[in-house]
N, C-alpha and C positions, 0 to 999 in steps of 0.2 A: 257365630265365627271363630275359629279358633287365632290368634294371636301366633302367628309363624315366626316374628320378629321378635318376639323377647325368647322363644326359646331359642332362635338362634344368637341371641344377644347374652342369653345363657351360657351357650358353647363360648363365646368369646371370651366371655372373661371369664371363662375355667370354673364357674359355680354348679361343683358335679352335684348338689343337691337337688340343686334348683332345677337344671336340667333334668335330671330324672324325676322331680316332679311335676314339670312341668309337660313331660313325656306321657305319664302316667294322667295326668289330666285330659290330654289330646284323646288319647285311646279310649276311656271311659265317658267321651262325648262324642263319639263314633268317627272320629277323626282317619282317614287311610292311612294306613302304617307306612306305607309307602310316601306320601305327602309330609308324613312326620319325619323323615330320613330324608327328604330332597329339599323339601322345603325350610327345616328348621334347622335340623343338626348336622347336613350336609354344607348347607347356605353358609352357618354358620360358620365351617370350617376353612370356608373358599374365604371368607372375608380376613381371618387369622393367617392361610396363606398368603395372600397378599400383601398383609401389613409385613410378616417377616422378610417376603422377597427386599418389601424396600427398606427393613432396617428397623420399621417399628415397632416391631416386636421382636423378642429373641427366644431362643429353645425354652430355656423354662417355661415362660409364660405358653411358647406352641404346645408344649407336654403338659401341662395344666388342662388347656381346652382339649386336646387331645382325650384326655378323663373324661371330661365332662361328654364329652361328645361320646364315647362310647358307654359312660353310665346311661343315656337316653337309650342308645342302640339294642344295650343289652336286656332294655322294656321292652322293643319293640321286634327284636329279631324272632323269638320264639311265634310270633301271628303270621311271620311272612315265610312262604313258601321259598325256597332258596331258588325257584326257578322266574321266582316273581322282580326278582331282585336284576335291576339290567348289569351283568355282568361286562365289566371292560377287559376279563381277561383275566389269567393266574400269571401272578409272578413271584419269583421263588427269589430271595435276597438274603444274604449273609455276609459278613466279615471274611475274608478268607483266613486260611490256615496261619499260624504264627501271629496273629491279629488276634487283640483282646477288647479293641475298642465299638462300643457300638451304639452311643448313643445318637449318632448323625443317621447311623443304620436304623434303629428303630424309628429315627421321625421320619425316615422315607416310608416305611411300613405305613405308620401313620398315616400318611399323607393318601397315601395308594389307596389306603382302606375305603379313607372319607371320598377317593375323585370313584370308588365303585371297581377298583380291584378286589381280587378274590388274594391276598398277600401272604406268600410261604416262609413265614422268617425262620432261618436256621441257627439263628444264635451266631456264636464267634466262633474264630479256630475251624472254620469249614475247609473240607477239605475237597479237593474237584471231584473225587470220588461221588462226596454225598452230592455235590451240585448237580453232576449227570441222575445221579439216584431218586432227587428231589423231581426233576425235570420229567424223567420217564414216570415217577409215582402222578404227579398230578397234570400230568400233560398242560405242561408249562408254556407260555409265548415267549415269555420273559425272562430274564436271569440278570440281578441287579447283585453289583458285587463290590464290596468295600473297603481300602484300605488305609491307613492312616501311619502307616511307617515305609520310608522308603524301600526298607528290607522286605517287604510281603506284598507291595504291589506288583513286585514280578509275577508274585503265585496266580494274579489274574488272566498272563498268557499261559500258564499249566491249565488252567479251568477251560478254557477257550479251546484246547487241543483237546482235554479228555472229551468236550460234547463234540468235535469233530470225529475223534476216533470212534467215539460212540455213536456216529450219524445223524446227531441229533442238532448237530451246529444250523443246518440250513431251519429247520424248524424253529428255533429261538431267536428271537432278539438279545443282543448284551450290552449292556451300561454299566457302567463304572465311575467310581467316584472315591470322595477321600480328599484329605488336607492335599497329598504329594502329587496326588493325581491329573494329565491334563488332558486336554483336545487331543494334543499331538501323542503323548503316550495311547490314547483310547486307538487311537488309526497304526500306531507301531504294531500292537499286539492283536489288529482284525477286530477292536468290539465295534461295536456298531453306534455306540454314544456315551456320551459323559456329559454330567451334571456336577456342578457344583454346592447344589443345594437341594434339600427338599423339595422346595416346589419344581424347582428347574427337572425332579429328575420325575416327578409326578407329569408335570408338559410332556416331556420328551417320551417316556411312557404311553401316553396317551396318543402322540402320534404315531407312535410305532403300530397302534392297534386301529387308526383312523382307517 
């Protein structure tokens, strides 16, 4: 019987080499790739998310854990058809135009991937037009925007306007986050939700597709 608990623990502790080795061992023993992902890799990342939310883990530790999870995913991904992975949906995320901060946004992307979302990470300094193009191209259900500056958070409103003009606003849920952003600001610009951190953002996205 394969020990999923030890695999999950390797993710929690951010041990990249061990996560990779244990995943390879599971595959060689004939364990279902989906079980490896759900009972081992994602189970570990869920614990990380809970600890991060409680303040027991911090951003660098979460990033290291995500790296370990991805090392395992790289081993099993070629063994599963895309259709086998229970997709939660597609999320387009990016830091808005004029803003170059990306640690928080990348953390959101990793957490969402570990929850089963397909994440299209557009990077930083993303224009409203680029958000619109990506939603069309990937048939996304959710748009996530980040800003860390009070001057750039106003661009979020422009993105929502661009989605309306292109006829896509009713097809996507829009969520926003970042240090200066608040739930009041989200309501003011017509976003569907606000999240203060990566775990909350993932929970919000799950609520959108439920």
